[in-house]
VEXTI-91403 format. One record per residue (C-alpha): residue number from 1; residue in three letters; x, z, y. Coordinates in pm, whole numbers, plus 32768, in hexadecimal, padded with zeros to 4 digits. Each point is the difference from the previous one (the first is absolute). Layout:
% residues N
[atom NUM,'ALA',[X,Z,Y]]
...
This chain:
% residues 492
[atom 1,'MET',[46E7,6778,A5D3]]
[atom 2,'ASN',[7F62,8072,814A]]
[atom 3,'LEU',[7F39,7ECE,806A]]
[atom 4,'THR',[7ED6,7FDD,80E8]]
[atom 5,'THR',[7EA4,7FB2,7F7E]]
[atom 6,'GLU',[802C,7E9A,807F]]
[atom 7,'GLN',[814A,7FD8,7F48]]
[atom 8,'TRP',[7F70,8087,7EB9]]
[atom 9,'ALA',[7EE0,7F08,8020]]
[atom 10,'VAL',[80FD,7EE2,8002]]
[atom 11,'VAL',[80CC,8096,7EE3]]
[atom 12,'ASN',[7EC8,801E,7F26]]
[atom 13,'ALA',[7F62,7EB6,806D]]
[atom 14,'PRO',[7F69,7F4C,7ED2]]
[atom 15,'GLU',[7FDC,7EA6,80A0]]
[atom 16,'HIS',[80BE,7ED3,7F7B]]
[atom 17,'ILE',[803E,7F8B,8167]]
[atom 18,'LEU',[7FFB,80E6,812F]]
[atom 19,'LYS',[8088,8013,8160]]
[atom 20,'VAL',[807F,812F,80BC]]
[atom 21,'ASN',[7FFF,8007,817C]]
[atom 22,'ALA',[8106,8105,8056]]
[atom 23,'VAL',[804C,8074,8163]]
[atom 24,'ALA',[8167,8033,8076]]
[atom 25,'GLY',[80AE,8122,7F53]]
[atom 26,'SER',[7EE9,803C,7F04]]
[atom 27,'GLY',[80DE,801A,7ECC]]
[atom 28,'LYS',[7FA9,7EB6,7F5C]]
[atom 29,'THR',[8149,7FF7,7F3C]]
[atom 30,'THR',[7FC0,815D,7F78]]
[atom 31,'THR',[7EA2,7F91,7F9F]]
[atom 32,'LEU',[807D,7EC9,7F4C]]
[atom 33,'LEU',[810A,80C7,7F45]]
[atom 34,'GLU',[7EF5,80F2,7F88]]
[atom 35,'TYR',[7F21,7ED9,7FA3]]
[atom 36,'ALA',[811B,7F80,7F23]]
[atom 37,'ARG',[804E,8159,7F73]]
[atom 38,'LYS',[7E98,8021,7F8B]]
[atom 39,'ARG',[8022,7EB9,7F3B]]
[atom 40,'PRO',[8142,8033,7F37]]
[atom 41,'ASN',[7FA2,7EFA,7EFC]]
[atom 42,'HIS',[7FBF,7EF0,8101]]
[atom 43,'ARG',[810F,7F09,8062]]
[atom 44,'ILE',[7FF4,7FFE,817A]]
[atom 45,'LEU',[808E,7F05,80F9]]
[atom 46,'TYR',[802E,807E,8163]]
[atom 47,'LEU',[801D,7EE9,8103]]
[atom 48,'SER',[809D,805E,814D]]
[atom 49,'PHE',[8016,7F44,8149]]
[atom 50,'ASN',[817B,7FF7,8023]]
[atom 51,'SER',[8141,8065,7F51]]
[atom 52,'SER',[8030,8143,80C5]]
[atom 53,'SER',[7EA8,8086,7F9B]]
[atom 54,'SER',[8045,7F87,7E9E]]
[atom 55,'ASP',[8146,80C5,7FF5]]
[atom 56,'GLU',[7F53,8136,8088]]
[atom 57,'MET',[7EEB,7FEA,7EFC]]
[atom 58,'ASN',[8101,7FD7,7EEA]]
[atom 59,'ARG',[80AA,8142,8072]]
[atom 60,'LYS',[7EB4,80B9,8002]]
[atom 61,'CYS',[7FA1,7F80,7EA6]]
[atom 62,'PHE',[8151,8074,7F7C]]
[atom 63,'ALA',[7FD8,8158,80A1]]
[atom 64,'ALA',[7EA0,801E,7F71]]
[atom 65,'GLU',[8080,7F91,7EA8]]
[atom 66,'LEU',[7EFC,7EEB,7FEF]]
[atom 67,'LYS',[807D,7EFE,7F09]]
[atom 68,'ASN',[7EC3,7F2F,7FE6]]
[atom 69,'ILE',[8027,7F63,815C]]
[atom 70,'THR',[80BE,7EC2,804F]]
[atom 71,'VAL',[8040,7FD4,8176]]
[atom 72,'ARG',[8027,7EA4,8095]]
[atom 73,'THR',[7FD4,7F46,8145]]
[atom 74,'PHE',[7F25,7ECB,7FE7]]
[atom 75,'HIS',[812B,7F1D,8036]]
[atom 76,'ALA',[80CD,80B3,7EF5]]
[atom 77,'LEU',[7EE2,7FD2,7F0C]]
[atom 78,'ALA',[7FE2,7E8E,8055]]
[atom 79,'TYR',[817A,7FD3,7FEF]]
[atom 80,'LYS',[7FFF,807A,7E99]]
[atom 81,'TYR',[7ECE,7F45,7F80]]
[atom 82,'ALA',[8030,7EBB,80C4]]
[atom 83,'ASN',[8176,7FEC,7FAF]]
[atom 84,'GLY',[806F,802A,8166]]
[atom 85,'PHE',[8164,801D,7F82]]
[atom 86,'ASP',[7FF6,7E8C,7FA7]]
[atom 87,'TYR',[7FF3,7FA0,8171]]
[atom 88,'GLU',[8106,8001,810E]]
[atom 89,'LEU',[7F5A,80E4,80FE]]
[atom 90,'VAL',[801F,8011,817B]]
[atom 91,'GLY',[7F68,80F4,80F6]]
[atom 92,'ASP',[7F76,7EF2,80E4]]
[atom 93,'PHE',[7FB3,7E8C,8006]]
[atom 94,'SER',[803F,7FB2,816D]]
[atom 95,'GLU',[7F42,7F22,80EF]]
[atom 96,'GLY',[814A,7F53,804B]]
[atom 97,'THR',[8025,7F97,7E96]]
[atom 98,'ILE',[7E9A,7F80,7FFE]]
[atom 99,'LEU',[803A,7F40,8145]]
[atom 100,'ASP',[813E,7F55,7F84]]
[atom 101,'ASN',[7F92,7FB2,7E9D]]
[atom 102,'TYR',[7E88,7FCD,800E]]
[atom 103,'VAL',[7F7F,7FC6,8163]]
[atom 104,'ARG',[80FE,7F3F,80CD]]
[atom 105,'GLY',[7FFC,7E95,7F91]]
[atom 106,'ASN',[7E9F,801C,7F76]]
[atom 107,'ILE',[7F52,8049,814B]]
[atom 108,'ASN',[8047,7F55,814A]]
[atom 109,'ASP',[7FB2,8103,810C]]
[atom 110,'LYS',[80A0,80D9,810A]]
[atom 111,'LEU',[80FC,8105,7F8D]]
[atom 112,'GLU',[7F1E,8117,8080]]
[atom 113,'ARG',[7EE7,7F8D,7F1A]]
[atom 114,'LEU',[80EA,7FBD,7EDB]]
[atom 115,'LEU',[807C,8167,8013]]
[atom 116,'LEU',[7E9C,8084,8002]]
[atom 117,'ILE',[7FA2,7F22,7ED8]]
[atom 118,'SER',[8130,8084,7F41]]
[atom 119,'TRP',[7F92,8164,804B]]
[atom 120,'LEU',[7E9C,7FAA,7F93]]
[atom 121,'VAL',[807D,7F7A,7EB3]]
[atom 122,'LYS',[80BD,8143,7FC4]]
[atom 123,'ASP',[7EE1,80DE,806C]]
[atom 124,'MET',[7F05,7F3E,7F2C]]
[atom 125,'MET',[80EB,801E,7ED6]]
[atom 126,'ILE',[801F,817C,8029]]
[atom 127,'PHE',[7E88,801A,8030]]
[atom 128,'TYR',[7FBE,7F3D,7EC1]]
[atom 129,'LEU',[80FA,80C7,7F32]]
[atom 130,'ASN',[7F59,8146,806B]]
[atom 131,'SER',[7E9B,7F83,7FD7]]
[atom 132,'SER',[7F1A,7FEB,7ED4]]
[atom 133,'HIS',[7FEA,7E85,8028]]
[atom 134,'ILE',[8062,7F2C,7ED6]]
[atom 135,'TYR',[8006,7EB2,80B1]]
[atom 136,'ILE',[80AC,7F8D,813D]]
[atom 137,'ASP',[7ED6,7F50,8099]]
[atom 138,'ASN',[7F0A,7FFD,811F]]
[atom 139,'ALA',[7F66,814A,7F93]]
[atom 140,'LEU',[8155,80A1,8032]]
[atom 141,'LEU',[8019,7F63,815A]]
[atom 142,'ILE',[7EAA,8087,8068]]
[atom 143,'HIS',[8058,815B,7F7E]]
[atom 144,'TYR',[814B,7FF5,80BD]]
[atom 145,'LYS',[7F4F,7FAF,8148]]
[atom 146,'ASP',[7F02,8116,7FCC]]
[atom 147,'GLU',[810D,8103,7FBA]]
[atom 148,'THR',[8105,7FA2,8105]]
[atom 149,'VAL',[7F1C,7F99,8123]]
[atom 150,'PRO',[8105,7F07,8081]]
[atom 151,'LYS',[8037,7FAB,816D]]
[atom 152,'PHE',[7F83,7EB4,8088]]
[atom 153,'LYS',[814B,7F45,7FD3]]
[atom 154,'ILE',[8018,806F,7E95]]
[atom 155,'GLU',[7E92,7FA6,7FC5]]
[atom 156,'GLN',[804A,7EA2,8082]]
[atom 157,'LEU',[812E,7FD7,7F1C]]
[atom 158,'LEU',[7F3A,807B,7ED3]]
[atom 159,'SER',[7EF8,7EF9,8049]]
[atom 160,'CYS',[80F9,7EE5,8037]]
[atom 161,'TYR',[80F0,804D,7EE5]]
[atom 162,'ASP',[7F2B,80BB,7F00]]
[atom 163,'ASP',[804B,7F0F,7EE2]]
[atom 164,'PHE',[8173,7FF9,804F]]
[atom 165,'ILE',[8019,817D,800F]]
[atom 166,'LEU',[7F4E,8032,7EB4]]
[atom 167,'THR',[80C6,7EEA,7F56]]
[atom 168,'THR',[8148,808E,8080]]
[atom 169,'VAL',[7FAA,815F,7F81]]
[atom 170,'LYS',[7FB6,7F67,7EA9]]
[atom 171,'SER',[8149,7F42,8009]]
[atom 172,'ILE',[80D2,8133,8056]]
[atom 173,'LEU',[7F5C,80DC,7EF5]]
[atom 174,'THR',[8020,7EEB,7EFB]]
[atom 175,'ARG',[8174,7FE9,8048]]
[atom 176,'MET',[801E,817B,7FE3]]
[atom 177,'LYS',[7F50,7FF3,7EB0]]
[atom 178,'LYS',[80EB,7EEE,7F87]]
[atom 179,'LYS',[8125,80D5,807E]]
[atom 180,'GLU',[8076,7EE7,80E0]]
[atom 181,'ILE',[800C,80F2,8127]]
[atom 182,'PRO',[8015,817E,8018]]
[atom 183,'ALA',[7EB8,80BE,7FE6]]
[atom 184,'ILE',[7F7F,811D,80D7]]
[atom 185,'HIS',[7F86,8145,7F65]]
[atom 186,'ASP',[7E8F,7FBC,8040]]
[atom 187,'PHE',[8027,7EC6,7F2D]]
[atom 188,'TYR',[802A,80B2,7EB3]]
[atom 189,'LEU',[7EE1,80E9,8060]]
[atom 190,'LYS',[7F25,7EC9,801E]]
[atom 191,'MET',[8086,7F79,7EB7]]
[atom 192,'PHE',[7F9C,814A,7F62]]
[atom 193,'HIS',[7EA3,7FD9,8095]]
[atom 194,'LEU',[7FD7,7E97,7F8C]]
[atom 195,'SER',[805C,8063,7E9B]]
[atom 196,'LYS',[7EC2,80D8,7FFB]]
[atom 197,'PRO',[80B8,812C,7F6D]]
[atom 198,'ILE',[7F56,810C,7F31]]
[atom 199,'LEU',[80CD,8140,7FF4]]
[atom 200,'SER',[7F79,8067,7EAC]]
[atom 201,'PHE',[8110,8104,7FC5]]
[atom 202,'TYR',[7F68,80EB,8104]]
[atom 203,'ASP',[7EC2,80CE,7FE0]]
[atom 204,'VAL',[7FF2,8068,816F]]
[atom 205,'ILE',[8086,7F69,8142]]
[atom 206,'LEU',[8027,80E0,8133]]
[atom 207,'ILE',[8018,7F3B,8144]]
[atom 208,'ASP',[8092,80B2,812F]]
[atom 209,'GLU',[7FD9,7F90,816D]]
[atom 210,'ALA',[7ED8,7F28,7F98]]
[atom 211,'GLN',[7FAC,7FB9,816D]]
[atom 212,'ASP',[8140,7F34,801C]]
[atom 213,'LEU',[7FE1,7F22,7ECD]]
[atom 214,'SER',[7FFA,7E88,802D]]
[atom 215,'GLY',[7EF7,7F17,7F76]]
[atom 216,'VAL',[80E4,7F89,7EE9]]
[atom 217,'MET',[803D,8166,7F90]]
[atom 218,'LEU',[7E8C,8051,7FF7]]
[atom 219,'ASP',[7FB6,7EC6,7F37]]
[atom 220,'ILE',[8109,8060,7EFE]]
[atom 221,'LEU',[7F65,815C,7FE4]]
[atom 222,'ASN',[7EA3,7F70,7FDB]]
[atom 223,'MET',[8078,7F45,7EC9]]
[atom 224,'GLN',[8062,8141,7F4C]]
[atom 225,'LYS',[7F3F,80AE,7EEB]]
[atom 226,'ALA',[80AA,8151,8038]]
[atom 227,'SER',[7F5A,8116,80C8]]
[atom 228,'ARG',[805C,7FED,8170]]
[atom 229,'VAL',[8019,8109,810E]]
[atom 230,'PHE',[8027,7F76,8162]]
[atom 231,'VAL',[8086,8106,80F4]]
[atom 232,'GLY',[8034,7FD4,8174]]
[atom 233,'ASP',[7F86,804C,815D]]
[atom 234,'THR',[7F1B,7F0B,80B3]]
[atom 235,'PHE',[808D,8076,814D]]
[atom 236,'GLN',[8169,7FBD,7F9D]]
[atom 237,'GLN',[7FD9,7E88,7FDD]]
[atom 238,'ILE',[810E,7F82,80ED]]
[atom 239,'TYR',[809B,7EDA,7F44]]
[atom 240,'SER',[7F10,7EE2,8044]]
[atom 241,'PHE',[8124,7F3E,8098]]
[atom 242,'ARG',[8083,7FF0,7E9A]]
[atom 243,'TYR',[7EAA,7F83,7F92]]
[atom 244,'ALA',[7F9C,814E,7F6A]]
[atom 245,'ILE',[7E8E,803A,7FBF]]
[atom 246,'ASN',[7F50,814F,7FE5]]
[atom 247,'VAL',[7FB1,8005,7E8D]]
[atom 248,'LEU',[7F38,8141,802B]]
[atom 249,'GLU',[7EFE,7F2B,80B8]]
[atom 250,'LYS',[8016,7EDA,7F10]]
[atom 251,'ILE',[7FB6,80A7,7EB3]]
[atom 252,'ASP',[7EA8,807A,7F9C]]
[atom 253,'CYS',[8024,813C,7F31]]
[atom 254,'THR',[7FD0,8179,8010]]
[atom 255,'GLU',[80B5,8097,812B]]
[atom 256,'TYR',[809F,8158,8012]]
[atom 257,'SER',[808B,80A4,813A]]
[atom 258,'LEU',[8122,80E8,804F]]
[atom 259,'THR',[7FB1,808D,8157]]
[atom 260,'GLN',[80D6,813F,7FF8]]
[atom 261,'THR',[8156,7FCC,809C]]
[atom 262,'PHE',[811D,80EE,7FB1]]
[atom 263,'ARG',[80DC,7F7C,811A]]
[atom 264,'PHE',[7F68,8079,8147]]
[atom 265,'GLY',[7F10,80FF,8091]]
[atom 266,'HIS',[7E88,7FE3,8019]]
[atom 267,'SER',[7FE0,7FF1,817C]]
[atom 268,'PHE',[80F9,7EE1,8010]]
[atom 269,'ALA',[7F4C,7F55,7EDE]]
[atom 270,'GLN',[7EC0,800A,80CD]]
[atom 271,'GLU',[80B3,7F6E,812F]]
[atom 272,'VAL',[807F,7EDD,7F2B]]
[atom 273,'CYS',[7EA3,7FC6,7F70]]
[atom 274,'LYS',[7F6B,8002,815E]]
[atom 275,'ILE',[80F4,7EF4,8078]]
[atom 276,'VAL',[7FD6,7F20,7ECF]]
[atom 277,'ASN',[7E84,801D,7FF1]]
[atom 278,'ARG',[7FE0,7FC5,8176]]
[atom 279,'SER',[80D7,7EC9,7FDE]]
[atom 280,'TYR',[7F21,7F6B,7EF5]]
[atom 281,'CYS',[7ECB,8053,80D0]]
[atom 282,'ILE',[8098,7F37,811F]]
[atom 283,'LEU',[8038,7EE3,7F09]]
[atom 284,'ASP',[7E92,8022,7F97]]
[atom 285,'LYS',[8060,8059,7E9B]]
[atom 286,'MET',[7F57,8151,7FD4]]
[atom 287,'ASN',[800B,7FD7,7E85]]
[atom 288,'TYR',[8177,8047,8015]]
[atom 289,'HIS',[8008,8178,8013]]
[atom 290,'ILE',[811D,80E7,7FA0]]
[atom 291,'GLN',[7FDF,816C,7F9C]]
[atom 292,'ILE',[8130,80E4,7FD3]]
[atom 293,'THR',[8010,8171,7FAF]]
[atom 294,'GLY',[8149,8097,8075]]
[atom 295,'THR',[80C2,8131,7F93]]
[atom 296,'GLU',[7FEA,815D,8098]]
[atom 297,'LYS',[8150,7FDB,80AD]]
[atom 298,'GLU',[801A,7F7F,8165]]
[atom 299,'THR',[807E,7EA5,8054]]
[atom 300,'ASN',[803F,8009,8174]]
[atom 301,'ILE',[7FD7,7EE4,80F8]]
[atom 302,'VAL',[8124,8040,80EB]]
[atom 303,'ASN',[80C0,7F65,8121]]
[atom 304,'PHE',[8166,7F85,7FF4]]
[atom 305,'SER',[809D,8141,807F]]
[atom 306,'SER',[7F79,80B8,7ECD]]
[atom 307,'VAL',[80CE,7F2E,7F0D]]
[atom 308,'GLU',[8125,7F94,80DB]]
[atom 309,'GLY',[8142,8052,7F4B]]
[atom 310,'GLN',[7F49,803A,7EB6]]
[atom 311,'LYS',[8011,7F20,7ED1]]
[atom 312,'ARG',[7EE6,7F06,801F]]
[atom 313,'ALA',[7F83,7EAE,7F8F]]
[atom 314,'VAL',[7FC7,7EFC,8110]]
[atom 315,'ILE',[7EF3,7F0C,7F8D]]
[atom 316,'SER',[7FB8,7EBA,80B4]]
[atom 317,'ARG',[7F07,7EE5,7FDC]]
[atom 318,'SER',[8101,7EF6,8057]]
[atom 319,'VAL',[816E,7FC3,7FB7]]
[atom 320,'LEU',[8047,7FC1,8171]]
[atom 321,'LYS',[7F78,8153,806C]]
[atom 322,'LEU',[80C4,80AD,7EEB]]
[atom 323,'PHE',[8143,7F66,8081]]
[atom 324,'SER',[7FAB,8077,8160]]
[atom 325,'GLU',[7FC5,8162,7F7E]]
[atom 326,'ALA',[814E,7FFE,7F49]]
[atom 327,'ILE',[80AC,7F97,8144]]
[atom 328,'SER',[7F54,8119,80C1]]
[atom 329,'CYS',[808A,80FA,7F02]]
[atom 330,'LEU',[816B,7F89,801C]]
[atom 331,'PRO',[805C,80F3,811C]]
[atom 332,'GLY',[7FA5,8127,7F1F]]
[atom 333,'LYS',[80CA,8091,7EE1]]
[atom 334,'LEU',[7F0C,7FDA,7EDE]]
[atom 335,'SER',[8065,7F1D,7EE0]]
[atom 336,'PHE',[7F25,7EDF,7F8D]]
[atom 337,'TYR',[7F67,7F79,7EC3]]
[atom 338,'PHE',[7F28,7EC7,7FDD]]
[atom 339,'GLU',[7EF7,8006,7EEF]]
[atom 340,'GLY',[8043,7EDB,7F18]]
[atom 341,'GLY',[815E,7FC9,8091]]
[atom 342,'TYR',[806D,7F90,815B]]
[atom 343,'ASP',[803D,7E96,7F9A]]
[atom 344,'SER',[7E9B,7FD8,7F82]]
[atom 345,'TYR',[7F7E,800C,8167]]
[atom 346,'GLY',[80C1,7EC8,8065]]
[atom 347,'PHE',[8079,8092,814B]]
[atom 348,'MET',[814D,7F4E,7FE7]]
[atom 349,'SER',[7FD5,7F09,7EE2]]
[atom 350,'SER',[80A5,7EAA,7FEE]]
[atom 351,'ARG',[7EB4,7F6E,8075]]
[atom 352,'VAL',[7FFA,80DE,8136]]
[atom 353,'ARG',[8166,7F9A,804D]]
[atom 354,'SER',[7F9F,7E91,7FE0]]
[atom 355,'VAL',[7ED3,8036,80E2]]
[atom 356,'PHE',[80E9,80A1,80FF]]
[atom 357,'TYR',[80EC,7ED6,7FF8]]
[atom 358,'LEU',[7EDA,7F13,8025]]
[atom 359,'TYR',[7F91,80C9,8130]]
[atom 360,'LYS',[8160,7FE0,808F]]
[atom 361,'GLU',[8009,7E8B,7FA2]]
[atom 362,'ASN',[813C,8045,7F38]]
[atom 363,'TYR',[7F93,7F13,7EEB]]
[atom 364,'ASN',[814D,7FFB,7F44]]
[atom 365,'LYS',[7FDD,8171,7FA5]]
[atom 366,'ILE',[7EA4,7FE0,7F67]]
[atom 367,'ASP',[801E,8045,7E89]]
[atom 368,'ASP',[7E91,800F,7FA0]]
[atom 369,'LYS',[7FA1,7EA4,7F81]]
[atom 370,'PHE',[7E98,8022,8071]]
[atom 371,'ILE',[8053,807A,8161]]
[atom 372,'LYS',[80EE,7ED7,801D]]
[atom 373,'LYS',[7ED3,7F19,7FF0]]
[atom 374,'PHE',[7F88,8072,8158]]
[atom 375,'ASN',[8089,7F5C,8139]]
[atom 376,'SER',[7FA2,8120,80E7]]
[atom 377,'PHE',[7FA5,8171,8001]]
[atom 378,'LYS',[7EAD,7FAA,8099]]
[atom 379,'ALA',[7FB3,7F17,7EDE]]
[atom 380,'LEU',[804D,811C,7F0E]]
[atom 381,'ILE',[7F19,80F3,80B5]]
[atom 382,'ASP',[7EEA,7EFC,800B]]
[atom 383,'PHE',[8029,7FCA,7E8B]]
[atom 384,'ALA',[7FFA,8178,7FB7]]
[atom 385,'LYS',[7EC4,8032,80D1]]
[atom 386,'THR',[7F48,7ED5,7F70]]
[atom 387,'SER',[8053,805D,7E99]]
[atom 388,'GLN',[7FBD,8172,8049]]
[atom 389,'ASN',[8153,8050,7F65]]
[atom 390,'ARG',[8027,8172,8050]]
[atom 391,'HIS',[8165,801F,7F7F]]
[atom 392,'LEU',[807C,7ED8,80CA]]
[atom 393,'LEU',[7F4F,807F,8137]]
[atom 394,'ASN',[80AB,8151,7FD2]]
[atom 395,'SER',[8152,7F51,7FF3]]
[atom 396,'CYS',[7FB4,7F3F,813E]]
[atom 397,'GLU',[7F87,8136,80B7]]
[atom 398,'LEU',[8134,80C7,7F99]]
[atom 399,'VAL',[80E1,7EF1,808D]]
[atom 400,'LEU',[7F36,7FDE,8141]]
[atom 401,'ARG',[7FFC,8176,8041]]
[atom 402,'TYR',[8166,8060,7FA7]]
[atom 403,'GLN',[80C7,7EBA,8007]]
[atom 404,'GLU',[817C,803F,7FE3]]
[atom 405,'ASN',[7FC9,8178,7FE9]]
[atom 406,'LEU',[7F54,7FD5,7EB2]]
[atom 407,'PHE',[814C,7FEE,7F43]]
[atom 408,'ASP',[808F,813F,8094]]
[atom 409,'ILE',[7EB7,80C0,7FE7]]
[atom 410,'SER',[7FDE,7FA9,7E91]]
[atom 411,'LYS',[8166,8070,7FC1]]
[atom 412,'GLN',[7FBF,814F,80AC]]
[atom 413,'ILE',[7EC5,803A,7F33]]
[atom 414,'LYS',[80AF,7FAF,7EB7]]
[atom 415,'GLN',[8113,80FA,8052]]
[atom 416,'ARG',[7EFA,8114,800D]]
[atom 417,'ILE',[7F65,7FB5,7EAB]]
[atom 418,'VAL',[8024,8108,7EED]]
[atom 419,'PRO',[7F4E,8042,7EB3]]
[atom 420,'LYS',[7E8F,8059,8023]]
[atom 421,'GLU',[8026,816F,7FAA]]
[atom 422,'GLU',[8106,802B,8114]]
[atom 423,'ALA',[7F48,7F3F,8112]]
[atom 424,'GLY',[7F72,80A4,8135]]
[atom 425,'ILE',[7F1B,7ED8,8046]]
[atom 426,'ILE',[7F62,7F1C,7EFD]]
[atom 427,'PHE',[7F96,7EB3,8096]]
[atom 428,'THR',[7EF7,7F33,7F51]]
[atom 429,'THR',[7EEB,7F06,8038]]
[atom 430,'THR',[7EAA,805E,7F7A]]
[atom 431,'HIS',[801F,7F04,7EE5]]
[atom 432,'LYS',[8146,8098,7F85]]
[atom 433,'ALA',[7F75,8162,8027]]
[atom 434,'LYS',[7EEC,7FC7,7F00]]
[atom 435,'GLY',[801D,80FC,7EE6]]
[atom 436,'GLN',[80D9,80E5,80D6]]
[atom 437,'GLU',[7FB6,814D,80A8]]
[atom 438,'TYR',[80C0,80BD,810C]]
[atom 439,'PRO',[7FEB,8160,8096]]
[atom 440,'ASN',[8016,7F7B,8166]]
[atom 441,'VAL',[7F82,7EAB,806A]]
[atom 442,'GLN',[8019,7F49,814B]]
[atom 443,'MET',[7F1C,7ED2,8022]]
[atom 444,'VAL',[80A5,7F0E,80F3]]
[atom 445,'ASP',[7F39,7FF7,8142]]
[atom 446,'ASP',[7F45,7EC5,806A]]
[atom 447,'ASP',[803E,7F55,7EB3]]
[atom 448,'PHE',[7EBD,803F,7F40]]
[atom 449,'ILE',[7E9B,7F88,8038]]
[atom 450,'THR',[7F30,80C3,80FD]]
[atom 451,'CYS',[7E8D,8031,8033]]
[atom 452,'GLU',[800C,7F30,813F]]
[atom 453,'GLN',[80AB,7EDD,7F4F]]
[atom 454,'LEU',[7EF9,8002,7EEC]]
[atom 455,'GLU',[7EE4,8008,80FC]]
[atom 456,'ASN',[809A,7EDC,80C0]]
[atom 457,'ALA',[8032,7F3A,7EBF]]
[atom 458,'VAL',[7E93,8010,7F98]]
[atom 459,'LYS',[7F9C,7F77,8156]]
[atom 460,'LYS',[80B1,7EB7,7FAA]]
[atom 461,'PRO',[7F3C,7F72,7ED8]]
[atom 462,'LYS',[80C6,7EBA,7FF6]]
[atom 463,'GLU',[8148,80BE,7FD1]]
[atom 464,'PHE',[7F6F,811F,7F34]]
[atom 465,'ASN',[80A3,8023,7EA9]]
[atom 466,'PHE',[7F78,812A,7F40]]
[atom 467,'GLN',[8109,7FF4,7EEF]]
[atom 468,'LYS',[8122,8011,80F6]]
[atom 469,'LEU',[7F61,8113,80D1]]
[atom 470,'ARG',[7FA6,80C2,7EC8]]
[atom 471,'GLU',[8169,7FF1,7F94]]
[atom 472,'GLU',[8070,808A,8150]]
[atom 473,'VAL',[7F16,812A,7FD3]]
[atom 474,'ASN',[8088,8034,7EA2]]
[atom 475,'ILE',[8166,7FF5,8083]]
[atom 476,'PHE',[7FA8,8118,80F3]]
[atom 477,'TYR',[7F6D,80C8,7EDE]]
[atom 478,'VAL',[812F,7FCC,7F1E]]
[atom 479,'ALA',[80F5,8068,8111]]
[atom 480,'ALA',[7F3B,8137,8060]]
[atom 481,'THR',[7FD1,8075,7E99]]
[atom 482,'ARG',[8176,800F,7FB8]]
[atom 483,'ALA',[800C,814C,80BD]]
[atom 484,'MET',[8006,8154,7F56]]
[atom 485,'ASP',[8042,8107,810D]]
[atom 486,'ASN',[801B,7F67,815C]]
[atom 487,'ILE',[7FAF,7EAD,8096]]
[atom 488,'ILE',[8020,7F57,814F]]
[atom 489,'LEU',[7EC1,7F37,7FDD]]
[atom 490,'GLN',[7FDE,7EC7,80D2]]
[atom 491,'LYS',[7ED1,8020,80E1]]
[atom 492,'PHE',[7EDF,7F37,7F74]]
């Protein structure tokens, strides 16, 4: 096997627990497969971030004829050991359900505040399920405030209704446990955590995308006696909105690095490093420093005319900008593909349709039970802004910008969609592009953080939020490092 010196160091690592900080395109999967191959008598569990990466790893293990690896997502592991099959499962436990069954009638307040309290109950519940906390108590509440940095209205509600919110979360989860109501998927993950599981069957646990693990996942791993290898990229942490924590910074153990990328050329690698390192200097975090060695090939920073008409991936920061880019490409002849599936972006979901009918005050056509709770479009926007609900804000902005045209535009886009291998343009947000690479990349203009925006942000200490700004820098890095040959790089 032709590995780099850095890769061989990981493969031969003697430590019981180690972490590997691997830059984009540095062959971490190849390294982990070789790590497993060198230990044929060890029973190895490979934990992946999602089902698509789990499926890909399974294919690679089969091709490499490695029979000592079991590949699972964290939720699949929890589903098996915590008897997830015993529960009726739902994808979401809506704020509308919480309002009708737990809030209204128990609190006498304005509808606007009742809706926010219902959202707070849900958000606190999700936060708890993904945290390392055992108890639903004041310590959880303090941690929630520290992590979410709520707006003033939310801070007020947390102070006024803290006991009610915590008690309601306990009540909902108790009813899920008793199977009186359907459970969400994070519930059985928490049940797995609370059982203090020891996975004694396995000798080694390989943890991929360690920068995106949640607190509950790390706590489960800390309970294990097996050897553990945490692999990730500090600069690819972009899931804090799902309450992910960067485990690479949380665990104290020997650290290895993979700094050689096999995806893009050296001069481009240096340009990416310059942007990222400059960003962290602006944020006064000089200890965050990235180093990448590129390949001998050239990865060119080009303008639009260089890739127009060629197969390319269009990568955005936001869903709204991605929709705008798809519209701008409709006059052309290239076919489309949306990474993760068109419907997953929510451009024309039942919720968006309900938001549209609320905007038009056509209340009889609103199907979404939660949107029905609002008496005006303005009230919905105020709620979305106060709760910092990005998905709901996207829906509102789509409706405001395109109104009746939204239906026809979405239909035109869907008519152009073909399988990925046949597509002329692949549309994706940065989050859905993780783990992907493309010959030609177009970063959507005016959609990623810029140097000027960072410099302005640090001048406002009361509004300054390092974690959020850091994530914006990381999103820029992830988008840029999907490119192999050519990239239209947004000006930083």
